[in-house]
C-alpha positions in Angstrom: -13.0 90.5 0.0 -10.9 87.5 0.4 -7.7 88.1 -1.3 -7.8 91.6 0.9 -7.9 90.1 3.7 -5.2 87.2 3.0 -2.7 90.4 1.9 -3.6 92.1 5.2 -3.0 88.9 7.4 0.8 88.8 5.2 1.5 92.4 6.2 0.8 92.0 9.7 3.2 88.7 9.9 5.6 90.2 8.5 5.4 93.5 10.4 5.6 91.5 13.1 8.9 89.1 11.8 10.4 92.5 11.2 9.7 94.1 14.7 11.2 90.8 16.5 13.9 91.0 14.2 14.4 94.5 15.3 13.9 94.0 19.2 16.3 90.9 18.5 18.8 93.6 17.6 18.3 96.0 20.3 18.7 93.0 23.2 21.5 91.4 21.6 23.0 95.7 21.4 22.4 95.7 25.5 23.8 91.7 26.1 26.4 93.0 24.2 27.3 95.8 26.3 26.6 93.8 29.5 29.4 91.8 29.2 31.4 93.8 27.3 31.2 96.2 30.5 30.3 93.3 32.8 27.3 95.2 33.8 25.0 93.3 36.2 21.9 96.0 35.9 22.1 95.8 31.7 22.2 92.1 31.7 19.0 92.6 34.2 18.0 95.0 31.5 18.6 92.7 28.5 16.2 90.1 30.5 13.5 92.3 31.1 13.7 93.4 27.6 13.5 90.5 25.9 10.2 90.0 28.5 8.2 93.2 27.5 9.4 92.1 23.8 7.2 88.9 23.9 3.9 90.3 26.3 3.7 93.2 23.8 4.1 90.7 21.0 1.4 88.7 22.8 -0.5 91.4 23.5 -0.9 92.7 20.0 0.1 96.0 21.5 3.2 98.3 20.7 5.9 95.5 21.9 8.7 98.7 22.3 6.8 101.4 24.3 7.5 99.1 27.4 11.3 99.3 25.9 11.9 101.8 25.4 11.1 103.1 28.6 13.4 100.7 30.0 16.2 102.4 28.3 15.6 105.7 28.8 15.2 105.0 32.9 18.4 102.8 32.6 19.9 106.4 30.3 18.7 108.2 33.0 19.6 106.3 36.1 23.0 105.9 34.3 23.6 109.8 33.4 22.4 110.5 37.6 25.2 108.0 38.3 27.2 109.6 36.3 26.6 113.3 37.3 26.6 112.3 41.2 30.1 111.0 40.5 31.1 113.8 38.4 30.4 115.7 42.0 31.9 112.8 44.6 34.9 113.6 41.7 35.1 117.1 42.2 34.5 116.5 46.4 36.9 114.4 46.1 39.9 115.9 45.0 39.1 118.8 46.4 39.0 117.7 50.1 42.4 115.3 48.9 43.9 118.1 47.4 43.8 120.4 50.6 44.1 117.3 53.2 47.4 116.4 51.2 48.5 120.3 51.6 47.6 120.4 55.1 49.2 117.2 56.0 52.4 118.5 54.1 52.7 121.2 56.2 52.2 120.0 59.5 54.6 117.1 58.5 56.6 120.2 57.6 55.9 122.4 60.6 56.5 119.0 63.2 60.1 118.4 60.8 61.2 122.1 61.7 60.4 121.7 65.4 62.0 118.3 65.7 64.9 119.6 64.4 65.2 123.2 66.4 64.4 120.5 69.7 67.3 118.4 68.5 69.5 121.8 67.7 68.7 123.5 70.9 69.9 119.8 73.1 72.5 119.7 71.2 73.5 123.3 72.2 72.1 122.4 75.8 74.2 119.3 76.5 77.6 121.3 75.1 76.9 123.9 77.5 75.6 121.7 80.5 79.8 120.0 79.5 81.1 123.7 79.7 79.8 124.4 83.5 80.7 121.5 84.5 84.8 122.4 82.8 84.0 125.8 84.2 82.9 124.5 87.5 86.1 122.4 87.9 88.3 124.8 87.0 86.5 127.3 89.9 86.8 124.4 92.2 90.9 124.0 91.3 91.8 127.6 90.8 89.9 128.1 94.7 92.4 125.0 96.1 95.5 126.5 94.3 94.7 129.9 95.9 93.4 128.5 99.4 97.3 126.7 99.2 98.8 129.6 98.2 97.1 131.1 101.3 98.7 128.6 104.0 102.1 128.6 102.3 102.3 132.7 102.3 100.7 132.5 106.2 103.2 129.7 106.9 106.1 131.8 104.9 105.3 135.0 106.5 105.3 133.3 109.9 108.5 132.1 109.5 109.7 135.4 108.3 108.5 137.2 111.3 110.4 134.7 113.4 113.4 134.5 111.5 113.5 138.5 111.3 112.7 138.6 115.2 115.5 136.6 116.1 118.1 138.5 113.9 116.8 142.5 115.2 117.2 141.0 118.3 120.9 139.4 117.8 122.2 142.4 115.3 120.3 144.9 118.7 122.9 142.9 121.0 125.8 143.1 118.8 125.6 146.6 118.0 125.1 147.3 121.7 128.2 145.2 122.6 130.2 147.3 119.8 129.1 150.2 121.3 129.9 149.5 124.8 133.3 148.0 123.5 134.2 150.8 121.5 133.4 153.3 124.2 135.8 151.5 126.7 138.8 151.3 123.9 137.8 154.7 122.2 140.3 157.0 123.5 143.3 156.0 125.9 143.6 159.8 126.5 140.5 159.5 129.1 142.3 156.7 131.4 145.2 158.8 132.1 142.9 161.7 133.3 142.0 159.1 136.0 144.3 157.6 139.0 147.0 155.1 138.0 145.7 151.9 138.7 147.5 148.4 139.4 149.2 146.7 137.1 146.6 143.6 137.2 143.8 146.4 136.1 146.1 147.3 132.4 143.8 147.7 129.2 144.2 144.9 126.8 143.9 147.7 124.2 144.8 144.9 121.4 142.4 141.7 122.8 139.6 145.1 122.6 140.6 145.5 118.8 139.7 141.8 118.0 136.7 141.3 119.7 135.7 143.9 117.8 136.9 143.0 114.7 134.7 139.6 115.4 131.6 141.4 117.1 131.7 143.7 113.9 131.7 140.7 111.0 129.7 138.9 113.4 127.0 142.1 112.9 127.4 142.5 109.3 126.7 138.9 109.4 123.3 139.4 111.2 122.9 142.7 108.8 123.4 140.8 105.5 120.9 137.8 106.8 118.7 140.0 107.6 118.2 141.6 104.5 118.5 139.1 103.0 115.3 137.7 104.8 113.9 140.5 104.0 114.7 140.8 100.3 112.8 137.0 100.1 109.3 138.0 101.8 109.5 141.3 99.7 109.9 138.6 97.0 107.3 136.2 98.0 104.9 138.2 99.2 105.4 140.5 95.7 104.7 137.1 93.6 101.9 136.3 96.5 100.3 139.6 95.7 100.5 139.2 91.4 99.5 135.6 91.9 96.4 136.3 93.6 95.1 139.4 91.5 95.5 137.2 88.6 92.9 134.3 90.3 90.5 137.1 91.5 90.3 138.6 87.5 90.0 134.8 86.4 87.6 133.7 89.4 85.6 136.8 88.4 85.8 136.2 84.7 85.2 132.4 84.8 82.1 133.1 87.6 80.2 135.8 85.4 81.2 133.5 82.5 79.5 130.5 84.7 76.5 132.7 85.3 75.9 133.3 82.0 76.5 130.4 80.6 73.9 128.4 83.2 71.3 131.2 82.7 71.2 130.0 78.6 71.4 126.5 79.6 68.2 127.3 81.8 66.8 129.6 78.9 67.6 126.6 76.4 65.5 123.9 78.5 62.6 126.9 78.4 62.1 126.8 74.8 62.6 122.7 74.7 60.4 122.4 76.5 57.8 125.2 74.6 58.8 123.9 71.1 58.2 119.6 72.7 54.9 121.3 73.4 54.1 123.6 70.4 55.6 119.8 68.4 53.0 117.6 70.5 50.2 120.2 69.4 51.4 119.1 66.0 51.5 115.6 66.4 48.1 115.4 67.4 46.7 117.5 64.7 48.5 115.3 62.3 47.6 112.3 63.4 43.7 113.6 63.4 44.3 114.8 59.4 45.8 111.4 58.8 43.1 109.4 60.0 40.7 111.9 57.8 43.2 111.4 55.2 42.7 107.6 55.4 38.9 107.5 55.3 38.9 109.8 52.5 41.6 107.2 50.5 39.1 104.2 51.3 36.2 106.6 49.6 37.6 108.2 47.0 41.1 105.9 46.2 40.5 102.9 46.7 38.3 101.6 44.6 38.0 98.9 42.1 37.9 101.2 38.4 39.4 105.1 38.6 36.8 107.4 37.9 37.9 108.4 34.5 37.7 104.3 33.7 33.9 104.0 35.3 33.4 107.8 33.5 34.7 105.9 29.8 32.5 102.8 30.7 29.3 105.1 31.6 29.7 107.2 28.5 29.8 103.8 26.4 26.7 102.6 28.4 24.9 105.6 27.4 26.1 106.1 24.2 25.2 102.5 23.6 21.9 102.2 25.3 21.1 105.6 22.8 21.9 103.6 20.0 19.8 100.7 20.9 17.0 103.7 21.5 17.9 104.9 17.8 17.1 101.6 16.7 13.4 101.2 18.2 12.8 104.5 17.5 13.7 104.3 14.0 11.6 100.7 13.4 8.4 102.7 15.8 8.5 105.4 12.9 8.6 102.5 9.8 5.3 101.0 11.6 
């Protein structure tokens, strides 16, 4: 009976020693995992496992029941975190993708609107310069026409005065010639008349000389009148031609001015509309950028990338499952 009791005690001692070694091995596995992955949670788990093993050994109960529960709970916690992280990753990928696409679209729209505004503004400035040039040309044209009108009026007044003088002089000379020619025309008419005193004898030679002089004067008057009238006709024709050209030019420039003024008005309205559209886009882009910054803080600005966290958790879960496997094997041995 004593030998049998001694054997049983030795067997229990060996079992406890083997269990202690297994417990120590499992704790070391978890501590190693904690150090490798810088995990405070695993370090805390290792401490709790050590305490559970010591308590189980002293109380004589299953030293690994509590430890297995602790490991299982940690595995479940890590798997839950992994699942939540995967869900978060999917959300972040989707939201970042949509937000970046929307942000790019708005930035592109804003850039296109800015380009259109710049183009319309540049065109408006150019046409406004054209309008100023047209207005200056029209002003110069009207001034030139006004000066030409004044000169034509002065020339016409001078011509009318000269024409009146020449016509009056020519009329007077022609009357005088008519009188003289009638007087000296036919000497026979004078023969039939009673004889006159010697002192009233017709000076036929002198009369012929006077008539010749008056005929020269008449010719000069007629030539000067014809010259004045020809010059007046030429001046009037030139005036009419230039005036007509100016009217055509003014009509064309007025139409061009009207069209360009209307075009500038349209461009200004287009610029106002485009600017309003760009402001709306800019406000929307600002809101998207604000949301994008928050997303980056949530999804990007982390000590570890998702891939690193995933790999770490998988390694931790794998290590914990190995530790659990060691305990399961020991329990089966016992």
